[in-house]
C-alpha positions as CSV (number, residue, x, y, z in Angstrom):
1,M,15.3,-29.8,5.7
2,R,13.5,-32.1,7.6
3,R,9.5,-31.6,7.4
4,R,7.1,-33.5,10.8
5,W,3.3,-33.2,9.7
6,T,2.2,-34.8,12.8
7,R,0.8,-33.7,16.1
8,R,2.6,-34.2,19.2
9,T,2.0,-33.3,22.7
10,A,4.4,-31.6,24.9
11,V,2.0,-30.4,28.1
12,A,3.2,-32.4,31.2
13,T,6.4,-29.9,31.9
14,V,4.3,-26.9,31.6
15,L,1.2,-27.8,33.7
16,A,4.9,-28.7,36.2
17,L,5.8,-25.3,35.8
18,A,2.6,-23.9,36.3
19,V,2.6,-25.9,39.6
20,A,5.8,-24.4,40.9
21,A,5.5,-20.8,39.2
22,C,2.2,-20.2,40.9
23,G,3.5,-21.5,44.1
24,S,6.3,-19.0,43.8
25,A,5.1,-15.8,42.4
26,E,3.0,-13.8,44.6
27,D,1.7,-10.8,36.3
28,A,-4.2,-4.3,15.1
29,A,-3.5,-6.4,13.1
30,E,-4.8,-6.1,8.9
31,T,-7.4,-7.3,-1.7
32,T,-9.3,-10.3,-2.2
33,E,-12.5,-11.1,-3.3
34,A,-13.2,-14.3,-1.5
35,P,-14.2,-17.1,-3.9
36,P,-17.2,-19.5,-3.4
37,A,-17.2,-20.4,0.1
38,T,-16.6,-23.6,2.0
39,E,-18.2,-25.0,4.7
40,A,-17.0,-22.9,8.0
41,P,-15.2,-25.7,10.2
42,P,-16.9,-26.5,13.5
43,M,-15.6,-25.1,16.4
44,T,-13.8,-28.0,18.9
45,E,-13.6,-28.9,22.1
46,A,-9.7,-28.5,23.3
47,P,-8.1,-32.1,23.3
48,E,-7.5,-33.6,26.6
49,T,-3.9,-34.3,26.6
50,T,-1.1,-35.6,29.4
51,E,1.2,-37.1,27.3
52,P,4.9,-36.0,28.4
53,P,7.0,-34.4,25.6
54,A,9.8,-35.9,23.9
55,E,12.9,-33.9,25.8
56,A,16.4,-34.8,24.9
57,P,17.9,-36.9,27.8
58,G,20.4,-34.9,30.0
59,G,18.6,-31.9,30.4
60,V,19.4,-28.1,28.3
61,S,22.9,-27.3,27.3
62,C,24.1,-24.9,24.6
63,D,27.8,-23.8,24.3
64,E,26.9,-20.7,22.9
65,P,24.0,-18.2,24.0
66,V,20.5,-19.1,22.0
67,K,19.7,-15.7,21.0
68,V,15.7,-14.4,20.4
69,G,15.1,-11.2,18.6
70,L,11.6,-9.8,19.1
71,V,11.1,-6.9,16.8
72,T,8.0,-5.3,18.0
73,D,6.6,-1.7,17.7
74,L,7.3,0.1,20.5
75,T,7.3,4.1,19.1
76,G,4.9,3.6,16.2
77,T,1.1,3.5,14.7
78,L,0.7,0.5,16.8
79,A,2.7,0.8,19.4
80,I,-0.3,0.5,22.2
81,Y,-0.1,-3.4,20.7
82,G,3.7,-3.8,20.2
83,S,4.6,-2.5,24.0
84,M,2.4,-5.2,25.6
85,V,4.3,-8.0,23.9
86,D,7.3,-6.3,24.7
87,A,6.1,-6.6,28.2
88,S,5.1,-10.0,28.5
89,V,7.6,-12.4,26.0
90,P,10.0,-11.9,28.8
91,L,7.0,-12.9,31.3
92,G,7.1,-16.3,28.9
93,L,10.7,-16.7,29.3
94,E,10.6,-16.6,32.9
95,F,8.0,-18.5,33.3
96,A,8.7,-21.4,31.4
97,T,12.8,-21.3,32.6
98,G,11.5,-21.0,36.0
99,A,13.5,-17.7,36.9
100,P,13.6,-14.4,36.1
101,G,15.7,-12.7,33.6
102,T,18.8,-10.4,34.2
103,D,19.1,-8.3,31.5
104,G,17.8,-9.6,29.1
105,K,19.6,-13.1,29.9
106,F,17.5,-16.2,31.4
107,M,18.9,-19.7,32.2
108,L,17.8,-23.1,30.8
109,D,19.1,-25.9,32.7
110,D,22.8,-25.1,31.5
111,C,22.1,-23.0,28.1
112,E,21.6,-19.3,28.1
113,I,18.8,-17.6,26.2
114,D,19.6,-13.8,25.5
115,L,16.6,-11.8,24.3
116,I,17.1,-8.9,21.8
117,V,14.7,-6.0,20.9
118,K,14.2,-3.6,18.0
119,D,11.2,-1.5,17.4
120,D,10.0,-1.5,14.0
121,Q,7.9,1.3,13.7
122,S,5.0,-1.1,11.9
123,T,6.9,-0.2,9.1
124,P,8.3,-3.1,6.7
125,E,11.1,-0.8,5.6
126,T,12.1,-0.2,9.4
127,T,11.3,-4.1,10.1
128,G,13.4,-5.0,6.9
129,T,16.9,-3.1,8.8
130,V,16.2,-4.1,12.3
131,A,15.4,-7.8,11.1
132,R,18.7,-7.9,8.9
133,E,20.8,-6.4,12.0
134,L,19.5,-9.1,14.7
135,V,20.3,-11.7,11.7
136,E,23.1,-10.4,10.2
137,V,25.2,-8.5,13.4
138,D,23.4,-10.2,16.8
139,G,23.1,-13.6,15.2
140,V,19.8,-14.9,16.4
141,D,18.3,-18.3,16.1
142,I,15.3,-17.7,16.8
143,L,12.7,-14.4,15.6
144,I,9.6,-13.0,16.9
145,G,7.3,-10.6,15.9
146,T,5.5,-8.3,14.8
147,A,2.2,-6.2,15.5
148,S,1.6,-5.1,12.0
149,S,0.5,-8.2,9.4
150,G,2.1,-6.2,6.5
151,A,5.2,-5.8,8.7
152,T,5.3,-8.9,9.5
153,A,5.3,-9.9,5.8
154,T,8.6,-8.5,5.5
155,L,10.0,-10.3,8.8
156,Q,8.5,-13.4,7.5
157,E,10.5,-13.5,4.2
158,I,13.5,-12.5,6.3
159,A,13.0,-15.2,8.3
160,A,12.9,-17.7,5.4
161,D,15.7,-16.5,3.4
162,N,18.1,-16.9,6.3
163,E,16.6,-20.3,7.3
164,I,15.6,-18.8,10.8
165,P,12.4,-19.8,13.2
166,L,10.0,-16.5,13.2
167,I,7.2,-17.3,15.6
168,V,4.4,-14.5,14.9
169,A,3.0,-12.6,17.7
170,P,0.7,-10.5,17.4
171,A,-0.4,-10.0,13.6
172,A,-3.4,-11.2,12.4
173,S,-3.4,-12.2,8.9
174,S,-4.3,-15.8,8.0
175,E,-2.2,-15.0,4.6
176,I,0.8,-15.7,7.4
177,T,-0.1,-19.1,7.9
178,G,-2.0,-19.2,4.6
179,V,-1.2,-18.1,0.7
180,N,2.7,-16.8,2.3
181,F,3.3,-19.9,4.6
182,N,6.6,-21.1,4.4
183,E,8.2,-24.1,7.1
184,Y,10.1,-21.9,9.2
185,T,6.7,-19.4,10.1
186,F,5.0,-20.4,13.5
187,R,2.3,-17.9,15.2
188,T,1.1,-17.6,18.7
189,S,-1.1,-15.1,17.6
190,R,-4.9,-16.3,16.1
191,Q,-5.8,-15.2,12.4
192,S,-8.4,-13.5,10.9
193,Y,-10.7,-16.6,10.5
194,Q,-10.3,-17.8,13.9
195,D,-11.9,-14.2,14.7
196,A,-14.6,-14.5,12.1
197,I,-16.0,-18.3,12.8
198,T,-16.2,-16.8,16.6
199,L,-17.9,-13.6,15.7
200,C,-20.5,-15.0,13.2
201,E,-21.5,-17.8,15.2
202,F,-23.6,-15.1,17.2
203,F,-23.7,-12.3,14.9
204,A,-25.5,-14.1,12.2
205,E,-28.2,-15.3,14.5
206,E,-29.5,-11.8,15.1
207,H,-28.5,-10.3,11.5
208,E,-29.8,-11.2,7.9
209,T,-27.5,-8.6,5.9
210,F,-23.7,-7.0,6.6
211,V,-20.9,-5.0,5.0
212,V,-17.9,-5.6,6.0
213,I,-15.7,-2.1,6.1
214,A,-11.9,-3.1,6.7
215,Q,-8.1,-1.3,5.9
216,D,-6.8,-2.1,2.4
217,Y,-3.7,-3.7,3.8
218,S,-3.3,-7.8,4.3
219,F,-5.1,-7.9,8.0
220,G,-7.9,-5.6,6.7
221,Q,-8.2,-7.8,3.4
222,A,-7.8,-11.3,5.1
223,G,-10.3,-10.1,7.9
224,A,-13.1,-9.0,5.2
225,A,-12.9,-12.0,3.4
226,A,-12.7,-14.2,6.1
227,L,-15.9,-12.7,7.9
228,A,-17.9,-12.9,4.8
229,D,-16.9,-16.4,4.3
230,A,-18.2,-17.5,7.7
231,C,-21.2,-15.2,8.2
232,T,-22.5,-16.5,5.0
233,Q,-22.4,-20.1,5.8
234,K,-23.8,-18.9,9.2
235,G,-27.1,-18.4,7.0
236,A,-26.3,-14.1,7.2
237,E,-26.2,-12.6,3.4
238,E,-23.5,-9.8,2.4
239,A,-25.5,-7.1,1.2
240,A,-21.8,-5.3,-0.7
241,D,-18.8,-6.3,-1.5
242,P,-16.3,-5.3,1.2
243,I,-15.6,-1.9,1.7
244,L,-11.7,-1.5,1.6
245,V,-10.2,1.9,3.3
246,P,-6.8,3.0,1.9
247,M,-4.3,3.2,5.0
248,D,-3.2,7.4,4.5
249,V,-7.5,8.0,4.6
250,Q,-8.1,10.2,7.5
251,E,-11.5,11.4,6.1
252,F,-14.1,8.7,7.0
253,T,-17.4,10.3,5.9
254,P,-17.1,9.2,2.3
255,Y,-16.6,5.7,3.4
256,M,-19.5,5.7,5.8
257,D,-22.1,6.9,3.4
258,E,-21.2,3.6,1.4
259,V,-21.9,1.8,4.5
260,L,-25.5,3.1,4.8
261,D,-26.1,2.8,1.0
262,S,-25.1,-0.8,0.9
263,G,-28.7,-1.6,2.4
264,A,-27.3,-3.8,5.2
265,D,-29.2,-4.1,8.7
266,A,-25.6,-4.5,9.8
267,W,-22.1,-3.4,9.7
268,M,-18.7,-5.1,10.4
269,L,-15.1,-3.9,10.8
270,V,-11.8,-4.8,10.8
271,W,-9.6,-2.2,12.0
272,A,-7.0,-1.5,13.9
273,G,-4.9,1.8,15.4
274,P,-5.6,5.0,15.8
275,T,-7.8,5.8,13.1
276,F,-10.3,3.8,15.0
277,I,-11.6,7.2,16.8
278,P,-11.9,9.2,13.7
279,L,-13.2,6.0,12.1
280,F,-16.4,6.2,15.0
281,Q,-16.5,9.6,15.0
282,A,-17.7,9.6,11.3
283,A,-19.7,6.7,11.7
284,A,-21.6,8.7,14.4
285,D,-21.8,12.1,12.4
286,T,-23.4,10.2,9.2
287,G,-25.9,8.2,11.5
288,V,-24.4,4.7,11.0
289,L,-24.2,4.1,14.9
290,D,-27.6,5.0,15.4
291,S,-28.8,3.0,12.3
292,M,-27.0,-0.4,12.2
293,A,-25.7,-2.8,14.4
294,L,-22.3,-3.3,14.6
295,G,-20.1,-6.6,14.6
296,A,-16.5,-6.0,15.8
297,G,-14.0,-7.6,17.9
298,F,-13.8,-6.1,21.3
299,I,-10.2,-4.7,21.7
300,D,-8.1,-3.2,24.2
301,N,-8.3,-2.4,27.7
302,S,-7.8,1.3,27.8
303,T,-9.8,2.0,24.1
304,Q,-12.6,-0.1,24.5
305,P,-14.8,2.9,26.2
306,V,-13.7,5.1,23.4
307,I,-14.9,2.8,20.7
308,F,-17.5,0.8,22.2
309,G,-19.5,3.3,24.7
310,N,-22.3,2.8,22.5
311,A,-22.6,-1.0,22.5
312,V,-23.3,-1.6,26.0
313,G,-25.3,-4.8,26.4
314,Q,-23.9,-6.3,23.0
315,T,-22.4,-9.6,22.9
316,G,-19.4,-9.8,21.1
317,A,-16.0,-11.5,20.5
318,I,-12.6,-11.0,22.3
319,L,-9.0,-12.9,21.7
320,Y,-8.3,-12.2,24.9
321,H,-9.0,-10.2,28.5
322,Y,-7.2,-11.3,31.4
323,S,-11.1,-12.4,33.5
324,L,-11.8,-14.4,31.0
325,P,-9.5,-17.8,31.1
326,D,-9.4,-19.4,34.7
327,N,-5.8,-21.5,34.6
328,P,-2.9,-20.9,36.9
329,V,-0.4,-19.6,33.9
330,N,-3.1,-16.9,33.9
331,D,-3.0,-16.1,37.4
332,W,0.6,-16.2,37.3
333,M,1.0,-13.9,34.6
334,V,-2.0,-11.2,36.1
335,D,0.3,-11.5,39.7
336,K,3.2,-10.5,37.6
337,A,1.6,-7.9,35.6
338,A,0.7,-6.0,39.0
339,E,4.8,-6.4,40.7
340,M,5.3,-5.0,37.3
341,G,3.6,-1.8,37.6
342,A,2.0,-2.3,34.6
343,G,-1.7,-2.9,35.8
344,F,-3.3,-5.6,34.4
345,P,-2.6,-7.3,31.4
346,D,-4.0,-6.2,27.7
347,L,-5.6,-7.8,24.6
348,F,-1.9,-9.3,23.1
349,W,-0.2,-10.2,26.8
350,A,-1.0,-13.7,25.7
351,D,0.5,-13.6,22.7
352,G,3.4,-12.5,23.8
353,M,4.0,-14.4,26.5
354,N,2.6,-17.9,24.8
355,A,5.5,-16.8,22.3
356,G,8.4,-17.3,25.2
357,I,6.7,-20.4,26.5
358,A,7.0,-21.6,23.0
359,V,10.9,-20.8,22.9
360,V,11.9,-22.6,25.9
361,E,9.6,-25.6,25.5
362,A,10.9,-26.1,21.7
363,L,14.5,-25.9,23.2
364,R,13.7,-28.6,25.8
365,I,12.9,-30.8,23.1
366,T,16.0,-30.2,21.3
367,G,18.3,-30.3,24.3
368,G,19.5,-26.9,23.3
369,D,20.1,-27.7,20.0
370,A,19.1,-23.9,18.4
371,S,19.2,-25.3,14.5
372,A,16.5,-24.8,12.6
373,D,16.2,-28.2,11.4
374,A,15.6,-29.3,15.0
375,L,13.5,-26.1,16.3
376,I,10.9,-26.8,13.3
377,G,10.7,-30.1,14.3
378,A,10.2,-29.4,18.1
379,L,7.7,-26.4,17.2
380,E,5.5,-28.6,14.5
381,G,2.8,-30.0,16.6
382,L,3.9,-28.5,20.0
383,V,0.9,-28.2,22.5
384,F,1.9,-25.9,25.7
385,I,-0.3,-24.6,28.7
386,G,0.0,-20.8,28.4
387,P,-2.7,-18.0,29.8
388,K,-5.1,-19.0,27.2
389,G,-4.8,-22.2,28.3
390,L,-3.6,-24.9,25.8
391,I,-2.0,-24.2,22.7
392,E,-1.3,-26.0,19.8
393,F,0.7,-25.3,16.7
394,R,-1.0,-27.0,14.0
395,A,1.8,-29.3,12.6
396,E,-0.1,-28.8,8.9
397,D,0.6,-25.2,8.7
398,H,1.6,-23.7,11.8
399,V,-1.9,-22.2,12.9
400,A,-1.9,-21.8,16.7
401,I,-5.1,-23.5,18.1
402,Q,-6.6,-21.7,21.0
403,D,-9.5,-20.5,23.3
404,M,-11.4,-17.7,22.2
405,Y,-14.3,-15.9,23.9
406,V,-17.4,-15.0,22.9
407,V,-18.6,-12.0,25.4
408,T,-21.3,-9.5,26.6
409,L,-20.4,-5.5,27.5
410,D,-21.9,-4.6,30.5
411,N,-19.9,-1.4,31.4
412,V,-17.1,1.1,30.0
413,D,-17.0,2.7,33.1
414,D,-14.9,0.7,35.0
415,K,-11.5,2.5,34.0
416,E,-9.2,0.5,37.0
417,T,-9.7,-3.0,37.0
418,F,-11.4,-2.7,33.1
419,L,-13.7,-5.3,34.3
420,Y,-15.9,-4.6,31.0
421,Y,-17.5,-8.4,30.5
422,T,-19.7,-11.4,31.2
423,L,-18.0,-14.1,29.5
424,Q,-21.1,-15.8,27.8
425,E,-19.0,-19.2,25.9
426,T,-15.3,-20.4,25.8
427,V,-14.6,-21.1,22.4
428,R,-12.1,-23.2,20.2
429,P,-12.4,-22.6,16.5
430,E,-10.5,-24.5,14.1
431,P,-10.0,-22.5,11.0
432,P,-9.6,-24.3,7.1
433,C,-6.1,-25.0,6.1
434,Q,-5.4,-22.4,3.6
435,L,-2.1,-23.2,2.2
436,P,-1.6,-22.8,-1.3
437,D,-2.0,-24.5,-4.1
438,D,1.6,-26.0,-4.3
439,L,1.7,-27.1,-0.6
440,V,-2.2,-28.1,0.1
441,E,-1.1,-31.8,0.1
442,R,0.2,-30.4,4.1
443,C,-3.2,-30.2,4.8
444,G,-3.9,-33.8,5.4
445,D,-7.5,-34.3,7.0
446,L,-7.9,-30.7,7.9
447,A,-10.7,-29.1,5.9
448,V,-9.1,-26.8,3.2
449,G,-10.4,-23.3,3.0
450,S,-10.4,-21.3,-0.8
451,L,-9.9,-18.2,0.7
452,S,-7.1,-16.4,-0.5
453,G,-6.5,-14.4,2.8
């Protein structure tokens, strides 16, 4: 398998599409103890790139349709997130090809792209079943998914075993492009360390000690390790080991008691899914909400008022909100969401749209060649413009370098337009390269992280 570890830009074509599209269109998520910390990488400014992509001459053509399999949660515990990706991946294909699809079929010059969607209900067993069906029955060339980081590990293994490129959206565990890295896996989703760097940048200035509580699976484990590392490096002190909560727990009072007993002046949360509500009820009942500050990334539009109703005035981090990016691609997606009757794009819409754009831009470069070798060569170092602005697939470890947002929560009452936030800063965290020891040479000149998550 050919490996390209150098960076390459592919921006000009997408910028042209952005102008054309805007002229024609009126649119959680995841135990290891953190080893000694390494220095948290700085936040970097987005690189200025204007070099056109190395596209294949003569346009894009293919003898057979390129089949893209989307695995996402439509009816399970993370369906609120999976449905966002289901809505937005087709928009990425539409935007990048320049025309809406028909019955999941999109045309890129003389090449047909077929999108096939499967519901995995965020369970690894179901993920495995539907992924094998996509590979063995439907014959997909590319996979996209899924909502749960635990389920994504299964999807990642199947993709690698069958030598099929996988674009991860929206799972966040840093293990995906860290200790579990393989050359077939890319991501448009951010990873846990990007969350941690963004959140700790301001949190550690206000709080001396903290304790992390997280779900005991890959997303929570990786997030807890990243927060402990990043916030410690920023000057805060971890008052106790992370509190890891089994996924099947329904009674959270004992864990909130542990938070109180930690002696920390603030608690940090890594969580996803419907148990947010009983968790916060236990936090209120035990006095955690009244006596300790909370550090956590803000969440989706509908759940935000329920979970962060007592946090008005607090400054925090968020990975995407439709009101924050200022670029034509985001404007296009906001307009399309309105046309679809979907209201406003939500937390993970940008991840899904970026995955669709990445598929098209890779095929532009290969001229329609959907072989794994060709697609990996096109995706490594790919840079394009999406709803969050510039996205770069870092060639060394396939992490998506992207903007993140520091915001102040102004209100939780605007249930019509969800304009909850004031933007304080747009940051671009560059996480360490967290590849396993046998692949660490890929990291090159990047800062190398020792976190196992």
